[in-house]
N, CA, C and O atoms as a GROMACS GRO file, in nm:
protein
  308
    1UNK      N    1  -2.748   1.584  22.503
    1UNK     CA    2  -2.815   1.490  22.590
    1UNK      C    3  -2.763   1.502  22.733
    1UNK      O    4  -2.841   1.506  22.829
    2UNK      N    5  -2.631   1.508  22.746
    2UNK     CA    6  -2.572   1.515  22.880
    2UNK      C    7  -2.614   1.643  22.951
    2UNK      O    8  -2.643   1.642  23.070
    3UNK      N    9  -2.617   1.754  22.879
    3UNK     CA   10  -2.657   1.881  22.939
    3UNK      C   11  -2.802   1.874  22.987
    3UNK      O   12  -2.834   1.926  23.094
    4UNK      N   13  -2.887   1.810  22.911
    4UNK     CA   14  -3.027   1.794  22.951
    4UNK      C   15  -3.037   1.705  23.075
    4UNK      O   16  -3.116   1.733  23.165
    5UNK      N   17  -2.958   1.599  23.080
    5UNK     CA   18  -2.958   1.510  23.196
    5UNK      C   19  -2.913   1.585  23.322
    5UNK      O   20  -2.971   1.567  23.429
    6UNK      N   21  -2.810   1.668  23.307
    6UNK     CA   22  -2.763   1.747  23.421
    6UNK      C   23  -2.875   1.837  23.472
    6UNK      O   24  -2.898   1.845  23.593
    7UNK      N   25  -2.945   1.904  23.382
    7UNK     CA   26  -3.053   1.994  23.423
    7UNK      C   27  -3.168   1.918  23.490
    7UNK      O   28  -3.223   1.965  23.589
    8UNK      N   29  -3.204   1.803  23.438
    8UNK     CA   30  -3.313   1.724  23.498
    8UNK      C   31  -3.275   1.679  23.638
    8UNK      O   32  -3.356   1.689  23.731
    9UNK      N   33  -3.154   1.630  23.655
    9UNK     CA   34  -3.109   1.586  23.788
    9UNK      C   35  -3.105   1.705  23.884
    9UNK      O   36  -3.145   1.693  23.999
   10UNK      N   37  -3.056   1.819  23.836
   10UNK     CA   38  -3.051   1.939  23.919
   10UNK      C   39  -3.191   1.981  23.963
   10UNK      O   40  -3.212   2.017  24.080
   11UNK      N   41  -3.286   1.978  23.872
   11UNK     CA   42  -3.424   2.015  23.906
   11UNK      C   43  -3.487   1.918  24.006
   11UNK      O   44  -3.560   1.961  24.096
   12UNK      N   45  -3.459   1.790  23.991
   12UNK     CA   46  -3.523   1.690  24.077
   12UNK      C   47  -3.457   1.677  24.213
   12UNK      O   48  -3.524   1.643  24.311
   13UNK      N   49  -3.325   1.705  24.222
   13UNK     CA   50  -3.254   1.682  24.349
   13UNK      C   51  -3.201   1.810  24.412
   13UNK      O   52  -3.155   1.808  24.526
   14UNK      N   53  -3.207   1.920  24.340
   14UNK     CA   54  -3.147   2.047  24.383
   14UNK      C   55  -2.997   2.035  24.403
   14UNK      O   56  -2.939   2.112  24.479
   15UNK      N   57  -2.933   1.940  24.337
   15UNK     CA   58  -2.789   1.921  24.341
   15UNK      C   59  -2.738   1.897  24.200
   15UNK      O   60  -2.808   1.841  24.116
   16UNK      N   61  -2.616   1.939  24.177
   16UNK     CA   62  -2.555   1.912  24.048
   16UNK      C   63  -2.486   1.775  24.053
   16UNK      O   64  -2.416   1.745  24.150
   17UNK      N   65  -2.506   1.694  23.952
   17UNK     CA   66  -2.437   1.564  23.948
   17UNK      C   67  -2.291   1.583  23.906
   17UNK      O   68  -2.253   1.689  23.854
   18UNK      N   69  -2.210   1.482  23.928
   18UNK     CA   70  -2.076   1.478  23.871
   18UNK      C   71  -2.092   1.425  23.729
   18UNK      O   72  -2.154   1.321  23.707
   19UNK      N   73  -2.035   1.496  23.635
   19UNK     CA   74  -2.050   1.461  23.494
   19UNK      C   75  -1.928   1.382  23.448
   19UNK      O   76  -1.814   1.423  23.472
   20UNK      N   77  -1.951   1.270  23.382
   20UNK     CA   78  -1.844   1.187  23.328
   20UNK      C   79  -1.852   1.188  23.176
   20UNK      O   80  -1.955   1.154  23.118
   21UNK      N   81  -1.742   1.228  23.111
   21UNK     CA   82  -1.737   1.233  22.966
   21UNK      C   83  -1.617   1.153  22.919
   21UNK      O   84  -1.504   1.180  22.961
   22UNK      N   85  -1.640   1.055  22.834
   22UNK     CA   86  -1.534   0.967  22.789
   22UNK      C   87  -1.490   1.001  22.647
   22UNK      O   88  -1.567   0.984  22.552
   23UNK      N   89  -1.368   1.049  22.634
   23UNK     CA   90  -1.304   1.076  22.505
   23UNK      C   91  -1.386   1.170  22.417
   23UNK      O   92  -1.392   1.152  22.295
   24UNK      N   93  -1.449   1.268  22.477
   24UNK     CA   94  -1.534   1.360  22.400
   24UNK      C   95  -1.451   1.462  22.322
   24UNK      O   96  -1.496   1.511  22.219
   25UNK      N   97  -1.331   1.495  22.370
   25UNK     CA   98  -1.252   1.600  22.306
   25UNK      C   99  -1.208   1.563  22.165
   25UNK      O  100  -1.201   1.649  22.078
   26UNK      N  101  -1.178   1.438  22.142
   26UNK     CA  102  -1.130   1.397  22.010
   26UNK      C  103  -1.237   1.406  21.903
   26UNK      O  104  -1.207   1.406  21.784
   27UNK      N  105  -1.362   1.415  21.946
   27UNK     CA  106  -1.473   1.422  21.851
   27UNK      C  107  -1.510   1.566  21.813
   27UNK      O  108  -1.594   1.587  21.725
   28UNK      N  109  -1.447   1.664  21.878
   28UNK     CA  110  -1.488   1.804  21.860
   28UNK      C  111  -1.374   1.888  21.804
   28UNK      O  112  -1.257   1.863  21.834
   29UNK      N  113  -1.409   1.988  21.724
   29UNK     CA  114  -1.308   2.084  21.680
   29UNK      C  115  -1.286   2.185  21.793
   29UNK      O  116  -1.358   2.183  21.893
   30UNK      N  117  -1.188   2.272  21.778
   30UNK     CA  118  -1.151   2.366  21.885
   30UNK      C  119  -1.267   2.455  21.927
   30UNK      O  120  -1.285   2.479  22.047
   31UNK      N  121  -1.345   2.503  21.833
   31UNK     CA  122  -1.459   2.589  21.866
   31UNK      C  123  -1.560   2.515  21.952
   31UNK      O  124  -1.608   2.569  22.052
   32UNK      N  125  -1.593   2.393  21.916
   32UNK     CA  126  -1.690   2.315  21.993
   32UNK      C  127  -1.634   2.270  22.127
   32UNK      O  128  -1.709   2.254  22.224
   33UNK      N  129  -1.503   2.248  22.133
   33UNK     CA  130  -1.440   2.216  22.262
   33UNK      C  131  -1.461   2.332  22.359
   33UNK      O  132  -1.497   2.311  22.475
   34UNK      N  133  -1.437   2.454  22.312
   34UNK     CA  134  -1.455   2.572  22.397
   34UNK      C  135  -1.601   2.588  22.438
   34UNK      O  136  -1.629   2.621  22.553
   35UNK      N  137  -1.693   2.565  22.346
   35UNK     CA  138  -1.836   2.573  22.379
   35UNK      C  139  -1.873   2.470  22.485
   35UNK      O  140  -1.948   2.500  22.578
   36UNK      N  141  -1.820   2.350  22.471
   36UNK     CA  142  -1.846   2.245  22.570
   36UNK      C  143  -1.795   2.288  22.706
   36UNK      O  144  -1.867   2.280  22.805
   37UNK      N  145  -1.670   2.334  22.712
   37UNK     CA  146  -1.614   2.374  22.841
   37UNK      C  147  -1.689   2.491  22.902
   37UNK      O  148  -1.708   2.494  23.024
   38UNK      N  149  -1.731   2.586  22.822
   38UNK     CA  150  -1.810   2.698  22.876
   38UNK      C  151  -1.940   2.650  22.935
   38UNK      O  152  -1.989   2.708  23.032
   39UNK      N  153  -1.999   2.546  22.878
   39UNK     CA  154  -2.126   2.495  22.929
   39UNK      C  155  -2.108   2.415  23.058
   39UNK      O  156  -2.205   2.388  23.128
   40UNK      N  157  -1.984   2.376  23.089
   40UNK     CA  158  -1.957   2.295  23.208
   40UNK      C  159  -1.922   2.378  23.330
   40UNK      O  160  -1.891   2.323  23.436
   41UNK      N  161  -1.927   2.508  23.318
   41UNK     CA  162  -1.890   2.596  23.429
   41UNK      C  163  -1.972   2.563  23.554
   41UNK      O  164  -2.095   2.562  23.550
   42UNK      N  165  -1.903   2.536  23.663
   42UNK     CA  166  -1.971   2.507  23.788
   42UNK      C  167  -2.011   2.362  23.807
   42UNK      O  168  -2.066   2.327  23.911
   43UNK      N  169  -1.984   2.278  23.709
   43UNK     CA  170  -2.020   2.137  23.716
   43UNK      C  171  -1.892   2.055  23.728
   43UNK      O  172  -1.806   2.061  23.640
   44UNK      N  173  -1.879   1.978  23.837
   44UNK     CA  174  -1.762   1.893  23.850
   44UNK      C  175  -1.768   1.787  23.741
   44UNK      O  176  -1.865   1.712  23.730
   45UNK      N  177  -1.661   1.782  23.661
   45UNK     CA  178  -1.661   1.696  23.543
   45UNK      C  179  -1.531   1.618  23.533
   45UNK      O  180  -1.423   1.674  23.554
   46UNK      N  181  -1.541   1.491  23.502
   46UNK     CA  182  -1.426   1.407  23.474
   46UNK      C  183  -1.429   1.375  23.325
   46UNK      O  184  -1.528   1.322  23.274
   47UNK      N  185  -1.320   1.407  23.258
   47UNK     CA  186  -1.311   1.381  23.115
   47UNK      C  187  -1.190   1.290  23.092
   47UNK      O  188  -1.078   1.322  23.132
   48UNK      N  189  -1.215   1.177  23.028
   48UNK     CA  190  -1.104   1.088  22.994
   48UNK      C  191  -1.065   1.112  22.849
   48UNK      O  192  -1.147   1.148  22.764
   49UNK      N  193  -0.937   1.092  22.822
   49UNK     CA  194  -0.890   1.104  22.685
   49UNK      C  195  -0.753   1.037  22.673
   49UNK      O  196  -0.688   1.008  22.774
   50UNK      N  197  -0.712   1.014  22.553
   50UNK     CA  198  -0.581   0.957  22.530
   50UNK      C  199  -0.479   1.062  22.488
   50UNK      O  200  -0.359   1.032  22.480
   51UNK      N  201  -0.524   1.184  22.463
   51UNK     CA  202  -0.434   1.291  22.421
   51UNK      C  203  -0.461   1.416  22.505
   51UNK      O  204  -0.548   1.496  22.472
   52UNK      N  205  -0.386   1.431  22.613
   52UNK     CA  206  -0.404   1.545  22.702
   52UNK      C  207  -0.373   1.678  22.638
   52UNK      O  208  -0.417   1.782  22.687
   53UNK      N  209  -0.299   1.677  22.527
   53UNK     CA  210  -0.267   1.801  22.458
   53UNK      C  211  -0.392   1.870  22.402
   53UNK      O  212  -0.390   1.990  22.376
   54UNK      N  213  -0.500   1.796  22.385
   54UNK     CA  214  -0.626   1.856  22.338
   54UNK      C  215  -0.676   1.961  22.436
   54UNK      O  216  -0.748   2.053  22.397
   55UNK      N  217  -0.638   1.949  22.564
   55UNK     CA  218  -0.683   2.043  22.667
   55UNK      C  219  -0.590   2.163  22.679
   55UNK      O  220  -0.629   2.266  22.734
   56UNK      N  221  -0.470   2.152  22.629
   56UNK     CA  222  -0.370   2.258  22.646
   56UNK      C  223  -0.409   2.386  22.572
   56UNK      O  224  -0.363   2.494  22.608
   57UNK      N  225  -0.492   2.376  22.471
   57UNK     CA  226  -0.534   2.494  22.396
   57UNK      C  227  -0.645   2.571  22.463
   57UNK      O  228  -0.681   2.680  22.418
   58UNK      N  229  -0.700   2.517  22.569
   58UNK     CA  230  -0.811   2.581  22.638
   58UNK      C  231  -0.759   2.661  22.756
   58UNK      O  232  -0.669   2.616  22.827
   59UNK      N  233  -0.814   2.778  22.778
   59UNK     CA  234  -0.766   2.867  22.883
   59UNK      C  235  -0.855   2.856  23.007
   59UNK      O  236  -0.947   2.936  23.026
   60UNK      N  237  -0.826   2.757  23.089
   60UNK     CA  238  -0.901   2.737  23.211
   60UNK      C  239  -0.802   2.711  23.324
   60UNK      O  240  -0.717   2.624  23.312
   61UNK      N  241  -0.814   2.785  23.432
   61UNK     CA  242  -0.719   2.772  23.542
   61UNK      C  243  -0.758   2.663  23.642
   61UNK      O  244  -0.676   2.624  23.724
   62UNK      N  245  -0.880   2.615  23.635
   62UNK     CA  246  -0.926   2.520  23.737
   62UNK      C  247  -0.932   2.376  23.686
   62UNK      O  248  -1.016   2.298  23.730
   63UNK      N  249  -0.842   2.342  23.594
   63UNK     CA  250  -0.836   2.206  23.540
   63UNK      C  251  -0.720   2.133  23.606
   63UNK      O  252  -0.610   2.187  23.615
   64UNK      N  253  -0.744   2.012  23.651
   64UNK     CA  254  -0.639   1.926  23.703
   64UNK      C  255  -0.621   1.810  23.606
   64UNK      O  256  -0.718   1.752  23.558
   65UNK      N  257  -0.495   1.777  23.578
   65UNK     CA  258  -0.462   1.668  23.488
   65UNK      C  259  -0.405   1.552  23.568
   65UNK      O  260  -0.325   1.571  23.660
   66UNK      N  261  -0.447   1.432  23.532
   66UNK     CA  262  -0.395   1.311  23.595
   66UNK      C  263  -0.363   1.210  23.486
   66UNK      O  264  -0.437   1.197  23.389
   67UNK      N  265  -0.255   1.141  23.502
   67UNK     CA  266  -0.221   1.029  23.415
   67UNK      C  267  -0.243   0.901  23.493
   67UNK      O  268  -0.213   0.895  23.612
   68UNK      N  269  -0.294   0.799  23.427
   68UNK     CA  270  -0.306   0.667  23.487
   68UNK      C  271  -0.216   0.574  23.408
   68UNK      O  272  -0.239   0.548  23.290
   69UNK      N  273  -0.112   0.526  23.475
   69UNK     CA  274  -0.014   0.439  23.411
   69UNK      C  275  -0.003   0.312  23.493
   69UNK      O  276   0.035   0.317  23.610
   70UNK      N  277  -0.034   0.200  23.434
   70UNK     CA  278  -0.029   0.070  23.504
   70UNK      C  279  -0.110   0.073  23.633
   70UNK      O  280  -0.068   0.016  23.734
   71UNK      N  281  -0.224   0.140  23.630
   71UNK     CA  282  -0.313   0.144  23.745
   71UNK      C  283  -0.274   0.243  23.852
   71UNK      O  284  -0.338   0.249  23.956
   72UNK      N  285  -0.170   0.321  23.830
   72UNK     CA  286  -0.125   0.422  23.927
   72UNK      C  287  -0.165   0.560  23.876
   72UNK      O  288  -0.137   0.595  23.761
   73UNK      N  289  -0.231   0.638  23.963
   73UNK     CA  290  -0.276   0.772  23.927
   73UNK      C  291  -0.170   0.872  23.969
   73UNK      O  292  -0.128   0.876  24.085
   74UNK      N  293  -0.127   0.955  23.873
   74UNK     CA  294  -0.024   1.054  23.898
   74UNK      C  295  -0.077   1.190  23.853
   74UNK      O  296  -0.117   1.206  23.738
   75UNK      N  297  -0.077   1.289  23.945
   75UNK     CA  298  -0.119   1.423  23.905
   75UNK      C  299  -0.010   1.485  23.819
   75UNK      O  300   0.108   1.480  23.851
   76UNK      N  301  -0.054   1.544  23.709
   76UNK     CA  302   0.039   1.606  23.615
   76UNK      C  303   0.033   1.756  23.636
   76UNK      O  304  -0.074   1.816  23.626
   77UNK      N  305   0.145   1.815  23.664
   77UNK     CA  306   0.150   1.961  23.690
   77UNK      C  307   0.168   2.040  23.564
   77UNK      O  308   0.175   2.162  23.568
   0.00000   0.00000   0.00000
């Protein structure tokens, strides 16, 4: 559904939207996680999760990690 929404917005506005995905990684196995990330190429995406280690198995150099603790955002290196 989200991929279709991105395409519709792109067709109508000639711009890519920012994609927001909430806790999607915990619902997917490793194969589907990789498929999801491959489909997001070129799309600015914010993904929230409670387990950042789910992203550590993916080989992407352009991912930034941030922790939010007590309302303070800290970039994780």
